[in-house]
C-alpha positions as CSV (number, residue, x, y, z in Angstrom):
1,M,-1.3,-13.6,-24.9
2,K,2.0,-15.4,-23.9
3,M,3.0,-14.6,-20.4
4,K,6.3,-12.9,-21.5
5,S,4.4,-10.5,-23.6
6,L,1.8,-10.0,-20.8
7,F,4.6,-9.3,-18.3
8,L,6.3,-6.7,-20.5
9,A,3.0,-4.9,-21.3
10,M,2.2,-4.8,-17.8
11,A,5.8,-3.4,-17.0
12,A,5.2,-0.6,-19.4
13,L,2.0,0.3,-17.6
14,L,3.0,-0.1,-14.0
15,P,4.1,3.6,-13.5
16,V,0.5,4.6,-14.4
17,E,-1.8,1.6,-13.3
18,A,0.0,-0.2,-10.5
19,F,3.0,-0.2,-8.1
20,A,5.8,-2.6,-8.6
21,C,6.8,-3.5,-5.1
22,T,8.5,-5.9,-2.8
23,S,7.5,-7.3,0.6
24,L,9.5,-9.5,2.9
25,I,8.4,-11.4,6.0
26,A,10.2,-13.0,9.0
27,G,8.1,-15.0,11.6
28,K,8.4,-14.3,15.4
29,K,10.7,-17.3,16.0
30,A,12.9,-16.5,13.1
31,T,13.8,-12.9,14.4
32,A,16.3,-11.9,17.0
33,D,13.8,-10.4,19.5
34,G,10.6,-12.3,18.9
35,S,9.0,-9.6,16.7
36,V,7.1,-10.4,13.5
37,L,8.7,-8.4,10.8
38,V,7.2,-7.2,7.5
39,T,8.9,-5.0,4.9
40,Y,7.5,-3.1,2.0
41,A,8.9,-1.0,-0.9
42,A,6.3,1.0,-2.7
43,D,8.0,1.5,-6.1
44,S,6.5,3.7,-8.7
45,H,7.7,6.5,-11.0
46,T,4.8,8.6,-10.0
47,L,4.6,7.9,-6.4
48,Y,5.7,10.6,-3.8
49,G,6.7,9.3,-0.3
50,E,4.5,10.6,2.6
51,L,2.8,8.8,5.4
52,Y,-0.8,8.3,5.2
53,N,-3.0,8.7,8.4
54,R,-6.8,8.2,8.8
55,P,-8.0,8.9,12.4
56,G,-10.4,6.1,13.8
57,G,-13.6,6.9,15.6
58,K,-17.2,6.1,16.1
59,H,-19.6,6.2,13.0
60,S,-23.2,6.8,12.5
61,A,-25.7,4.5,10.8
62,G,-25.9,5.5,7.4
63,E,-22.4,6.8,6.9
64,V,-20.5,5.8,3.9
65,R,-16.9,5.2,3.1
66,K,-15.6,6.8,0.0
67,I,-13.6,4.5,-2.4
68,V,-10.8,6.3,-4.5
69,E,-8.2,4.1,-6.4
70,W,-4.8,4.3,-4.7
71,D,-2.8,4.4,-8.0
72,T,-4.9,6.9,-10.0
73,G,-7.0,9.0,-7.5
74,K,-10.1,7.9,-9.4
75,Y,-13.4,7.9,-7.6
76,L,-14.7,4.2,-7.6
77,G,-17.8,4.5,-5.4
78,D,-19.1,4.4,-1.9
79,I,-19.4,1.6,0.6
80,P,-21.3,1.5,3.9
81,Q,-19.3,2.6,6.8
82,V,-18.8,0.4,9.8
83,A,-19.7,1.5,13.5
84,E,-16.2,1.8,14.6
85,T,-12.9,2.4,12.8
86,Y,-9.2,2.2,13.8
87,T,-6.5,4.8,13.4
88,T,-4.1,4.1,10.5
89,I,-0.5,5.1,10.4
90,G,0.8,4.4,6.9
91,N,0.3,0.5,6.3
92,M,0.0,-0.1,10.2
93,N,-3.0,0.5,12.4
94,E,-3.4,1.4,16.1
95,H,-3.3,-2.3,17.0
96,G,-0.2,-3.0,15.1
97,L,-1.7,-4.9,12.2
98,T,0.3,-4.4,9.1
99,I,-0.5,-5.0,5.5
100,S,1.7,-4.6,2.3
101,E,1.5,-5.8,-1.1
102,S,3.1,-6.6,-4.6
103,T,1.2,-6.5,-8.0
104,W,1.7,-9.3,-10.3
105,G,-1.1,-8.8,-12.9
106,G,-1.9,-12.4,-13.9
107,R,-4.3,-13.3,-16.7
108,E,-5.4,-10.3,-18.8
109,E,-9.0,-11.5,-19.1
110,L,-9.4,-11.6,-15.3
111,A,-8.9,-7.7,-15.0
112,D,-12.3,-6.3,-13.8
113,T,-13.3,-2.6,-14.0
114,T,-16.7,-3.1,-12.6
115,G,-15.7,-3.6,-9.0
116,I,-15.3,-1.0,-6.4
117,M,-12.3,-2.3,-4.2
118,D,-9.0,-1.6,-5.8
119,Y,-6.0,-3.3,-4.0
120,G,-5.0,-0.1,-2.4
121,S,-8.4,0.6,-0.8
122,L,-8.5,-2.9,0.2
123,I,-5.5,-2.5,2.3
124,Y,-6.4,0.8,3.9
125,V,-10.1,0.2,4.5
126,T,-9.2,-3.3,6.2
127,L,-6.7,-1.5,8.4
128,E,-9.5,0.7,9.7
129,R,-11.7,-2.4,10.3
130,A,-9.5,-5.2,11.5
131,R,-7.4,-5.9,14.7
132,T,-5.5,-9.1,13.7
133,A,-4.2,-10.8,10.5
134,R,-7.0,-13.3,10.7
135,E,-9.7,-10.6,10.9
136,A,-7.9,-8.8,8.1
137,I,-8.0,-11.7,5.7
138,K,-11.9,-12.1,6.7
139,V,-12.4,-8.5,6.0
140,M,-10.5,-8.2,2.7
141,T,-12.2,-11.4,1.2
142,D,-15.8,-10.1,2.3
143,L,-14.9,-6.7,0.8
144,V,-14.3,-8.3,-2.8
145,K,-17.1,-10.7,-2.4
146,D,-19.7,-8.0,-1.5
147,Y,-18.3,-4.9,-3.7
148,G,-16.1,-6.6,-6.5
149,Y,-12.5,-6.5,-7.1
150,H,-11.2,-3.5,-9.3
151,S,-7.5,-4.5,-9.6
152,S,-5.3,-7.1,-11.1
153,G,-3.5,-10.0,-9.5
154,E,-2.1,-9.0,-6.1
155,S,-0.1,-10.8,-3.1
156,F,-0.5,-9.4,0.3
157,S,1.6,-9.7,3.5
158,I,-0.8,-9.7,6.4
159,A,0.7,-9.6,9.8
160,D,0.0,-8.9,13.4
161,S,2.3,-9.4,16.5
162,E,1.7,-13.1,16.5
163,E,1.6,-14.3,13.1
164,A,2.2,-13.5,9.4
165,W,0.2,-14.5,6.2
166,V,0.6,-14.3,2.5
167,M,-2.6,-14.0,0.6
168,E,-2.8,-14.0,-3.2
169,L,-5.9,-12.8,-5.0
170,I,-7.2,-12.2,-8.5
171,G,-10.5,-11.1,-9.9
172,K,-12.9,-12.9,-12.2
173,G,-12.8,-10.6,-15.1
174,G,-16.5,-9.3,-14.4
175,K,-17.7,-12.7,-15.3
176,E,-18.6,-13.3,-11.7
177,K,-18.5,-10.9,-8.7
178,G,-15.5,-11.1,-6.4
179,A,-12.2,-12.8,-6.6
180,V,-10.5,-16.2,-6.2
181,W,-7.7,-16.5,-3.4
182,V,-5.5,-18.4,-1.3
183,A,-3.9,-17.3,2.1
184,R,-1.2,-19.3,3.9
185,R,0.3,-18.8,7.2
186,I,4.0,-18.3,7.3
187,P,5.6,-20.8,10.0
188,D,6.9,-18.8,13.0
189,D,10.5,-20.0,12.4
190,C,10.6,-19.1,8.7
191,I,11.1,-16.2,6.4
192,S,9.1,-15.4,3.3
193,G,8.3,-12.7,0.7
194,H,6.9,-11.7,-2.7
195,A,7.7,-9.3,-5.4
196,N,5.2,-8.9,-8.3
197,H,5.0,-12.7,-9.2
198,P,2.6,-15.1,-7.4
199,R,4.4,-17.3,-4.8
200,I,1.7,-19.7,-3.8
201,H,2.0,-23.0,-5.8
202,K,0.4,-26.4,-4.3
203,F,-1.4,-25.8,-0.9
204,P,-3.2,-28.2,1.6
205,L,-6.8,-28.3,1.1
206,N,-7.6,-29.6,4.6
207,D,-5.5,-27.3,7.1
208,K,-7.9,-24.5,8.1
209,E,-5.7,-23.3,10.8
210,N,-2.8,-22.5,8.3
211,T,-4.5,-22.3,4.8
212,I,-7.5,-20.6,3.9
213,Y,-8.9,-20.2,0.3
214,S,-12.0,-19.2,-1.7
215,P,-14.3,-22.1,-2.2
216,D,-14.1,-21.8,-6.1
217,V,-10.3,-21.1,-6.4
218,I,-9.8,-24.5,-8.2
219,D,-13.2,-24.8,-9.8
220,F,-13.0,-21.4,-11.5
221,A,-9.5,-22.2,-12.8
222,R,-11.1,-25.4,-14.4
223,K,-14.1,-23.4,-15.8
224,M,-11.8,-20.9,-17.5
225,G,-9.6,-23.7,-18.9
226,Y,-6.5,-22.9,-16.7
227,Y,-6.3,-26.3,-15.0
228,K,-7.3,-29.9,-15.9
229,G,-5.6,-31.9,-13.0
230,K,-6.3,-33.2,-9.6
231,D,-7.3,-30.9,-6.9
232,E,-4.2,-31.8,-4.7
233,D,-1.9,-30.9,-7.6
234,F,-3.4,-27.4,-8.3
235,S,-0.8,-24.5,-8.3
236,F,-2.4,-21.0,-7.8
237,S,0.7,-19.4,-9.3
238,L,0.8,-21.5,-12.5
239,A,-3.0,-21.3,-13.1
240,Y,-3.3,-17.7,-12.5
241,G,0.0,-16.2,-13.1
242,E,1.8,-18.7,-15.2
243,L,5.6,-18.8,-15.3
244,D,8.1,-17.0,-17.4
245,A,12.0,-16.4,-17.1
246,T,11.4,-12.6,-17.4
247,A,9.0,-12.6,-14.4
248,T,11.1,-15.1,-12.3
249,R,14.3,-13.0,-12.8
250,G,12.8,-9.6,-12.6
251,C,10.4,-10.4,-9.7
252,D,11.2,-13.8,-7.8
253,G,14.8,-12.8,-8.1
254,R,14.4,-10.2,-5.2
255,V,12.8,-12.8,-2.8
256,W,15.6,-15.3,-3.8
257,S,18.2,-12.6,-2.8
258,Y,16.5,-12.3,0.7
259,F,16.5,-16.0,1.2
260,N,20.0,-16.3,-0.2
261,R,21.3,-13.9,2.5
262,F,19.8,-16.1,5.6
263,S,19.4,-19.7,4.2
264,D,21.8,-22.2,2.8
265,G,21.5,-24.0,-0.5
266,M,19.8,-21.2,-2.5
267,D,22.1,-21.6,-5.4
268,A,20.2,-24.7,-6.4
269,Y,17.4,-22.3,-7.4
270,L,19.5,-20.0,-9.6
271,P,18.4,-21.9,-12.9
272,Y,14.7,-21.0,-12.0
273,V,15.5,-17.3,-10.9
274,M,17.7,-16.5,-13.8
275,H,16.1,-18.5,-16.5
276,G,12.7,-19.8,-15.4
277,E,14.0,-23.4,-15.4
278,G,13.7,-26.1,-12.9
279,E,11.9,-26.2,-9.6
280,A,10.6,-23.1,-8.1
281,F,12.0,-22.1,-4.7
282,P,9.5,-22.6,-1.8
283,L,7.2,-20.0,-0.2
284,W,9.2,-19.9,3.0
285,V,12.6,-21.1,4.3
286,K,14.0,-21.6,7.7
287,P,16.8,-19.0,8.1
288,N,20.2,-20.1,9.3
289,R,20.4,-17.4,11.9
290,K,18.0,-15.1,13.8
291,V,16.9,-12.1,11.6
292,S,17.2,-8.6,13.2
293,V,15.4,-5.4,12.5
294,N,18.5,-3.9,11.3
295,D,18.9,-7.1,9.0
296,M,15.7,-6.2,7.3
297,K,16.5,-2.6,6.9
298,W,19.7,-3.5,5.0
299,M,17.9,-6.2,3.0
300,M,15.7,-3.4,1.7
301,R,19.0,-1.8,0.4
302,D,19.9,-4.9,-1.7
303,H,21.2,-4.9,-5.1
304,F,22.2,-8.5,-5.5
305,E,25.6,-7.8,-4.2
306,G,27.8,-10.9,-4.0
307,T,25.5,-13.0,-6.3
308,P,25.6,-13.6,-10.2
309,M,23.1,-10.7,-10.5
310,D,25.3,-8.1,-8.7
311,M,24.5,-4.8,-10.1
312,T,27.8,-3.2,-9.4
313,Q,29.8,-5.6,-11.6
314,D,28.3,-5.5,-15.1
315,I,29.1,-2.8,-17.8
316,G,25.8,-1.0,-16.8
317,A,27.4,0.0,-13.6
318,G,29.7,2.4,-15.4
319,P,33.1,3.7,-13.8
320,Y,31.6,4.1,-10.4
321,A,29.9,0.8,-9.7
322,V,26.4,2.3,-9.8
323,P,23.8,-0.4,-8.9
324,Y,21.0,1.3,-10.6
325,R,19.6,1.1,-14.2
326,W,17.5,3.7,-15.7
327,R,14.3,2.4,-17.2
328,P,13.0,0.8,-19.3
329,M,13.7,-2.6,-18.0
330,T,14.3,-4.3,-21.3
331,F,16.0,-3.2,-24.5
332,K,16.8,-4.4,-28.0
333,V,20.3,-4.5,-29.9
334,D,20.2,-5.9,-33.3
335,D,16.9,-7.6,-32.7
336,K,18.0,-9.3,-29.7
337,E,16.2,-8.4,-26.4
338,Y,18.1,-7.9,-23.1
339,L,16.9,-6.9,-19.6
340,N,18.2,-5.0,-16.7
341,E,18.4,-6.5,-13.3
342,R,15.6,-5.4,-10.9
343,A,16.7,-5.3,-7.3
344,I,14.9,-4.7,-4.0
345,A,16.6,-1.2,-3.6
346,T,15.5,0.9,-6.7
347,Q,15.5,4.7,-7.6
348,Q,11.7,5.0,-8.0
349,T,10.7,4.0,-4.5
350,G,8.1,6.4,-3.1
351,F,8.2,5.0,0.4
352,S,9.3,1.8,2.2
353,F,9.1,0.4,5.8
354,V,10.2,-2.3,8.1
355,S,7.2,-3.0,10.4
356,Q,8.1,-4.5,13.8
357,M,5.3,-6.2,15.6
358,N,5.9,-7.5,19.2
359,S,3.4,-8.5,21.7
360,A,6.0,-8.1,24.4
361,H,6.4,-4.4,23.9
362,P,4.2,-1.8,25.5
363,E,0.9,-1.6,24.0
364,L,1.5,1.8,22.4
365,M,4.7,0.5,20.9
366,R,3.3,-2.9,20.0
367,G,3.7,-2.0,16.2
368,I,6.7,0.2,15.2
369,L,6.7,1.3,11.5
370,W,10.3,2.0,10.5
371,F,9.4,4.4,7.7
372,G,11.6,5.7,5.0
373,V,11.0,7.6,1.9
374,D,12.7,7.6,-1.6
375,D,15.3,5.1,-2.2
376,A,15.8,2.6,0.7
377,N,19.5,2.3,-0.1
378,T,20.1,5.9,1.0
379,C,17.1,6.7,3.4
380,V,17.0,6.7,7.1
381,Y,14.2,4.6,8.7
382,V,12.5,6.7,11.3
383,P,10.1,5.0,13.8
384,M,6.5,5.7,13.8
385,Y,4.6,4.1,16.6
386,N,1.1,2.4,16.5
387,G,0.2,4.6,19.5
388,I,1.0,8.1,17.8
389,T,-1.9,10.4,17.0
390,S,-0.2,13.0,14.7
391,I,2.1,12.7,11.8
392,P,5.5,14.5,11.7
393,H,5.3,17.5,9.3
394,E,8.4,16.2,7.4
395,F,6.4,13.0,6.4
396,A,2.9,14.5,6.4
397,V,0.7,14.3,3.2
398,G,0.7,17.7,1.5
399,N,4.3,18.6,2.3
400,G,5.5,18.9,-1.3
401,D,4.7,16.4,-4.0
402,L,6.7,14.8,-6.9
403,L,6.4,18.2,-8.9
404,T,6.9,20.4,-5.9
405,L,10.1,20.6,-4.0
406,S,9.8,21.2,-0.2
407,W,13.2,21.4,1.7
408,D,11.6,20.4,4.9
409,A,10.0,17.2,3.4
410,A,11.9,14.0,4.1
411,F,11.3,12.6,0.5
412,W,13.1,15.7,-1.1
413,V,16.2,15.8,1.1
414,T,16.6,12.0,0.8
415,S,16.2,12.4,-3.0
416,Y,18.7,15.2,-2.9
417,V,21.4,12.9,-1.5
418,A,20.4,9.9,-3.5
419,N,20.4,11.7,-6.9
420,Q,23.9,12.8,-6.3
421,A,25.1,9.3,-5.3
422,Y,23.7,7.9,-8.5
423,H,26.3,9.9,-10.6
424,Q,29.5,8.9,-8.6
425,Y,28.2,6.1,-6.3
426,S,31.5,4.4,-5.2
427,K,32.8,7.7,-4.3
428,M,30.0,9.0,-2.3
429,I,28.4,6.0,-0.7
430,D,30.8,5.8,2.2
431,D,30.0,9.5,3.3
432,I,26.4,8.6,3.0
433,R,26.8,5.4,5.1
434,K,28.6,7.2,7.8
435,V,25.6,9.5,8.4
436,Q,22.9,7.0,7.6
437,K,24.3,4.4,10.2
438,A,24.8,6.9,12.8
439,E,21.3,8.3,12.5
440,E,19.7,4.8,12.6
441,A,21.9,3.6,15.5
442,T,20.8,6.7,17.5
443,L,17.1,6.0,16.7
444,E,17.5,2.3,17.6
445,G,18.9,3.2,21.0
446,E,16.1,5.8,21.7
447,V,13.6,3.2,20.8
448,D,15.2,0.7,23.2
449,K,15.0,3.1,25.9
450,F,11.3,3.8,25.3
451,I,10.5,0.1,25.5
452,A,12.0,0.0,28.9
453,E,10.6,3.3,30.2
454,L,6.9,3.3,28.8
455,P,5.4,0.7,31.1
456,S,6.0,3.2,34.1
457,M,4.1,5.9,32.4
458,D,0.5,6.7,32.2
459,A,-1.1,6.3,28.7
460,A,-1.4,10.0,28.2
461,T,2.2,10.8,29.0
462,A,3.4,7.8,26.9
463,R,1.5,8.7,23.8
464,Q,2.7,12.4,24.2
465,R,6.4,11.0,24.4
466,L,6.0,8.9,21.3
467,N,4.3,11.7,19.3
468,A,7.2,14.0,20.4
469,H,9.8,11.3,19.7
470,S,8.8,10.6,16.1
471,A,8.4,14.4,15.4
472,D,11.8,15.1,16.8
473,A,13.5,12.4,14.9
474,S,11.9,13.5,11.7
475,K,13.1,17.0,12.2
476,R,16.6,16.0,12.9
477,Y,16.9,13.5,10.0
478,V,15.8,16.2,7.4
479,K,18.2,18.8,8.8
480,R,21.0,16.2,8.8
481,Y,20.1,15.2,5.3
482,K,19.8,18.5,3.8
483,D,23.4,19.2,5.4
484,L,24.6,16.0,4.0
485,G,23.5,16.8,0.5
486,D,25.1,20.2,0.5
487,Y,28.3,18.4,1.9
488,L,28.3,16.0,-1.2
489,L,27.7,18.7,-3.6
490,V,30.6,20.9,-2.3
491,K,33.1,17.8,-1.8
492,Y,32.5,16.0,-5.2
493,M,31.6,18.8,-7.7
494,D,33.1,18.7,-11.2
495,G,34.4,15.1,-10.7
496,N,37.1,16.3,-8.1
497,I,37.2,15.3,-4.3
498,K,37.9,18.2,-2.0
499,R,40.5,17.4,0.7
500,E,39.4,17.3,4.3
501,K,41.2,17.7,7.7
502,D,39.6,17.5,11.2
503,G,36.2,17.4,9.8
504,K,36.6,20.6,7.5
505,F,37.6,21.2,4.0
506,E,41.2,22.1,3.6
507,R,42.4,25.6,2.8
508,T,45.8,27.1,2.2
509,P,47.3,29.5,4.8
510,E,45.9,32.2,2.6
511,G,42.4,30.9,2.7
512,M,42.2,29.3,-0.9
513,P,41.1,25.7,-1.4
514,V,44.0,23.3,-1.6
515,S,44.3,21.3,-4.8
516,P,41.6,18.5,-4.9
517,I,42.1,14.9,-5.4
518,Y,41.3,14.0,-9.0
519,G,38.6,11.5,-9.0
520,G,39.3,9.5,-12.1
521,Y,38.0,6.1,-12.8
522,D,38.7,2.5,-11.8
523,E,41.0,0.1,-13.6
524,R,38.3,-1.8,-15.1
525,Y,36.7,1.2,-16.7
526,Y,40.2,2.3,-18.1
527,R,40.7,-1.1,-19.5
528,S,37.2,-1.0,-21.2
529,I,38.1,2.3,-22.8
530,A,41.5,0.9,-24.1
531,D,39.7,-2.3,-25.4
532,Q,37.0,-0.3,-27.1
533,T,39.1,2.4,-28.6
534,G,42.2,0.6,-29.6
535,D,44.9,3.0,-30.7
536,H,42.6,6.0,-31.0
537,L,43.4,7.6,-27.6
538,R,46.9,5.9,-27.1
539,I,49.7,8.1,-26.5
540,K,52.6,7.0,-28.9
């Protein structure tokens, strides 16, 4: 099967069988405060945004760990439990280790339904068992070697407070147990990322400190007929994922947009990104300035603004410059095939985060998971600390689901705001930004205060304060966003814009609403109407 056909077939299946995700990375010398930063957007049309939690502890001999496929909820089997596990808070554990992923599928014949470890379980079981990124790579690769790999091709971001790695892995199609894989350490002064397309091409074969790979990663490709060249010229991406313009634009384009914001000369790679032509851009680049936590939050809200793929500029944006396109990703007109852009920020995000890992922080704050639900563009990122022992009700598993609305669930109030903005984006987004920026600025100030104060507290008091802060921040966010959603509904109903004065909607002296502003459309849209209708609507 040609790669384009495979990619499109996979895209149709992603909502059910795998999540289409984005993960961005910044090394500790590339960031403003010396943190290692990893982001993640878990994008799926069937994923509800909530914060997973599994308490750690001691375990008896003979205990087993049940493996349930993350995408489907299907039971896959049991594996032996280890003597001690660590508490997990979403995709971070109590030691600040963070793991995220993006699915790229790869060669159809390498899918293996006989293994036990799906990619989601691989992440969460590893977080229970590893303290550092290097330990995590060992745990993950041992798990697939011992119990088989149940999923298709994956890229993983694996990071702690000292270093970040990208590992890419694909199964062997049931022909052999386990998987082939390569892991590369991201230089401390660089940024990297992946988004549903394998990013590791050629890699050094004799640099064990910075590159680790399965012993048969090249030999297996030769055996399967994927590669015939010299070892030193082997590209993991081309052998196991191949190359196609649909994949580069719909997937690598998101990483390119990140690089483009923070590195010079990225226009040179536009032919590759937009058409699959020319040289692929590198796995990492050195940024032209230090990247902050706030930068990463806003990067997760990217729609290619200011680039040739800017989603606010083509006709699909409509009269309100909406940077979203409803699925499917591709469509045909007169037997010609077209695509919609796929940005980092997208409507079907279940949850996203910016993980901030810093060895200079107090131990209970070594990892801060800035956690958001629903569309990253309109969410507020709330801090969840590696030292917390309880999950706020507003983000807890079981508080609503994708078919059950809950007004005290962060996901649903965020969706309430986002789904109004989708219809009149250019009108509403400034009102949303005012609240969003104010909330995040408050949270960032509170976190900075904790970083300064926590060293003087005993561990029990510090943990209690962190639990309370995550809980209070979550409650405040949900109330503020429910109020924001109500405000947007009243202000923009029926295409009008209610007038305001001194923070209140204006009324006449008699108490009636004053005449609203008529929203109308922008000049570009009016011109398109005139061009398409000719004299049909013209007043003569």
